[in-house]
C-alpha positions as CSV (number, residue, x, y, z in Angstrom):
1,X,-12.0,18.0,-26.7
2,X,-15.4,19.5,-26.0
3,X,-15.6,18.1,-22.4
4,X,-12.0,18.9,-21.5
5,X,-12.4,22.4,-22.7
6,X,-15.1,22.9,-20.2
7,X,-13.0,21.8,-17.3
8,X,-11.4,24.7,-15.6
9,X,-9.2,22.7,-13.2
10,X,-7.6,19.3,-12.7
11,X,-9.7,16.1,-12.5
12,X,-8.5,12.5,-11.7
13,X,-10.9,9.8,-12.8
14,X,-9.9,7.2,-10.2
15,X,-10.8,3.6,-9.4
16,X,-10.9,3.6,-5.6
17,X,-9.7,0.0,-5.4
18,X,-7.0,0.1,-8.1
19,X,-3.3,0.2,-7.3
20,X,-2.6,2.2,-10.5
21,X,-5.1,4.9,-9.4
22,X,-3.7,4.8,-5.9
23,X,-0.1,5.6,-7.1
24,X,-1.3,8.8,-8.8
25,X,-3.3,9.8,-5.8
26,X,-0.2,9.5,-3.6
27,X,1.7,11.9,-6.0
28,X,-1.2,14.4,-5.8
29,X,-1.2,14.2,-2.0
30,X,2.6,14.5,-1.7
31,X,2.4,17.6,-3.8
32,X,-0.6,19.1,-2.1
33,X,-2.3,19.6,-5.6
34,X,-5.8,20.8,-5.7
35,X,-7.7,18.2,-7.8
36,X,-11.2,16.9,-8.2
37,X,-11.1,13.2,-7.7
38,X,-14.0,11.4,-9.3
39,X,-14.4,7.8,-8.2
40,X,-15.3,5.5,-11.1
41,X,-16.5,1.9,-11.2
42,X,-14.0,0.2,-13.5
43,X,-16.8,-2.2,-14.8
44,X,-18.9,0.8,-15.9
45,X,-16.6,3.5,-17.2
46,X,-18.7,6.5,-18.2
47,X,-18.6,8.0,-21.7
48,X,-16.8,11.1,-20.4
49,X,-13.7,9.0,-19.6
50,X,-13.9,7.3,-23.0
51,X,-13.7,10.8,-24.5
52,X,-10.4,11.4,-22.8
53,X,-8.9,7.9,-23.0
54,X,-8.9,5.9,-26.2
55,X,-8.6,2.8,-24.0
56,X,-11.3,3.7,-21.5
57,X,-8.8,2.9,-18.7
58,X,-8.4,4.2,-15.1
59,X,-6.9,6.3,-13.9
60,X,-7.3,9.1,-16.4
61,X,-6.0,12.6,-15.5
62,X,-7.5,15.7,-17.1
63,X,-5.7,19.0,-16.7
64,X,-7.6,21.7,-18.6
65,X,-7.0,20.7,-22.3
66,X,-4.6,17.9,-21.5
67,X,-5.7,14.3,-21.0
68,X,-3.3,11.6,-19.7
69,X,-4.1,7.9,-19.4
70,X,-0.8,6.2,-18.5
71,X,0.1,6.4,-14.9
72,X,3.9,6.8,-15.2
73,X,3.4,9.7,-17.7
74,X,0.9,11.3,-15.2
75,X,3.3,11.0,-12.3
76,X,6.2,12.5,-14.1
77,X,3.9,15.3,-15.5
78,X,2.8,16.2,-12.0
79,X,6.3,16.1,-10.7
80,X,7.5,18.5,-13.5
81,X,4.5,20.8,-13.3
82,X,4.5,21.0,-9.5
83,X,8.3,20.7,-8.8
84,X,8.1,20.9,-4.9
85,X,8.7,18.6,-3.3
86,X,10.7,16.8,-6.1
87,X,9.8,13.1,-6.5
88,X,12.6,12.3,-9.0
89,X,16.3,12.7,-8.5
90,X,18.0,15.8,-10.1
91,X,20.8,14.1,-11.8
92,X,20.2,12.2,-15.1
93,X,21.8,8.9,-14.1
94,X,19.8,8.8,-10.8
95,X,16.6,9.8,-12.7
96,X,17.2,7.0,-15.3
97,X,17.7,4.5,-12.5
98,X,14.5,5.5,-10.9
99,X,12.6,5.2,-14.1
100,X,14.1,1.7,-14.6
101,X,13.1,0.7,-11.1
102,X,9.5,1.8,-11.9
103,X,9.7,-0.3,-15.1
104,X,10.8,-3.4,-13.1
105,X,8.0,-2.9,-10.6
106,X,5.6,-2.9,-13.5
107,X,7.1,-5.9,-15.2
108,X,8.0,-8.0,-12.1
109,X,5.2,-7.3,-9.7
110,X,2.2,-5.5,-11.2
111,X,1.4,-8.4,-13.5
112,X,1.3,-10.8,-10.6
113,X,-0.9,-8.4,-8.6
114,X,-3.3,-8.0,-11.5
115,X,-3.5,-11.8,-12.0
116,X,-4.2,-12.4,-8.3
117,X,-6.9,-9.8,-8.2
118,X,-8.6,-11.0,-11.4
119,X,-8.4,-14.8,-10.8
120,X,-7.8,-15.2,-7.0
121,X,-8.6,-18.9,-6.8
122,X,-6.7,-20.1,-9.8
123,X,-3.5,-22.0,-10.0
124,X,-2.0,-19.1,-11.9
125,X,-2.8,-16.8,-8.9
126,X,-1.1,-19.2,-6.5
127,X,2.0,-19.1,-8.7
128,X,1.8,-15.3,-8.8
129,X,1.5,-15.1,-5.0
130,X,4.7,-17.3,-4.8
131,X,6.5,-15.1,-7.3
132,X,5.5,-11.9,-5.5
133,X,6.5,-13.2,-2.1
134,X,9.9,-14.4,-3.4
135,X,10.5,-11.0,-5.1
136,X,9.7,-9.1,-2.0
137,X,11.9,-11.4,0.2
138,X,14.8,-10.9,-2.3
139,X,14.7,-7.1,-2.0
140,X,13.9,-6.9,1.7
141,X,17.6,-6.4,2.8
142,X,18.1,-3.3,0.6
143,X,15.9,-1.3,3.0
144,X,18.6,-1.7,5.7
145,X,20.9,0.5,3.5
146,X,18.5,3.4,2.7
147,X,15.2,4.5,4.1
148,X,13.4,4.4,0.8
149,X,13.7,2.3,-2.4
150,X,17.4,2.7,-3.3
151,X,17.2,6.3,-2.2
152,X,17.6,8.6,0.8
153,X,14.5,10.5,-0.3
154,X,10.9,9.5,-1.1
155,X,10.5,9.2,-4.9
156,X,8.1,8.1,-7.6
157,X,9.4,4.6,-7.2
158,X,8.0,4.5,-3.6
159,X,4.7,5.9,-5.0
160,X,4.5,2.8,-7.3
161,X,5.5,0.3,-4.6
162,X,3.4,1.6,-1.7
163,X,0.0,0.6,-3.2
164,X,1.2,-2.9,-3.8
165,X,2.6,-3.3,-0.2
166,X,-0.7,-1.9,1.2
167,X,-2.6,-4.6,-0.6
168,X,-0.5,-7.6,0.5
169,X,-3.2,-8.9,2.9
170,X,-5.9,-8.6,0.3
171,X,-3.6,-10.4,-2.2
172,X,-3.0,-13.3,0.3
173,X,0.7,-12.6,0.4
174,X,2.2,-13.0,3.8
175,X,5.8,-12.2,4.6
176,X,7.6,-13.9,7.5
177,X,8.5,-11.7,10.4
178,X,12.2,-12.3,10.5
179,X,15.6,-10.6,10.7
180,X,15.7,-10.6,6.9
181,X,12.3,-8.9,6.5
182,X,12.6,-6.4,9.4
183,X,14.0,-3.6,7.1
184,X,11.0,-4.2,4.7
185,X,8.5,-3.9,7.5
186,X,10.2,-0.8,8.7
187,X,10.0,0.6,5.2
188,X,6.3,-0.2,5.0
189,X,5.6,1.5,8.3
190,X,7.5,4.6,7.1
191,X,5.4,4.7,4.0
192,X,2.1,4.1,5.6
193,X,2.6,6.7,8.3
194,X,3.3,9.5,5.8
195,X,0.5,12.1,6.0
196,X,0.2,12.2,2.2
197,X,-0.2,8.4,2.1
198,X,-3.0,8.6,4.6
199,X,-4.6,11.3,2.6
200,X,-4.3,9.3,-0.6
201,X,-6.4,6.4,0.6
202,X,-9.9,5.9,-0.7
203,X,-12.6,4.5,1.7
204,X,-12.2,1.1,0.0
205,X,-8.4,1.1,0.5
206,X,-8.7,2.0,4.2
207,X,-10.7,-1.2,4.7
208,X,-8.0,-3.3,3.1
209,X,-5.9,-3.4,6.3
């Protein structure tokens, strides 16, 4: 608590290459929140982060006396504290569905992404690339119905998905350019051209594409 008490504003300890850190930076940029972003090497996490996070994980968000170290909690906290523009639907059913979509992205895709990044040349990584590609192909047609992920408006679900899609080339996952995937490519272009998305990118992330 000693360090957090001395911080007068908001700080995000962020891994500039990490998709989890990136999703929180997108929320911060969408909201136009004034924040001190401190880039941290995930292989050498400083003692200050360990004081805030019992797991020593990135990202870690510190807002005065509050320290958060789980990304979905951070994102919802920021959406509630800074309500404009809203990044979750108003109605309980729609909010619950959005939270469930975020859970599925975490369960179905983030594990594969993490495996590919940690063991890129392994057989397990090849299987993860295949799984990720098949999952993306399966959902590609839904973007013909709505401009964002199952929603007319940009939401926290898109904040979770955008960093993964931005990293497809780095992950070695190539989608065919076909009638089936055209809505997905349109969706990706829409995401990547958002001013807040451009602002959210670290120097390392800009070099990924």
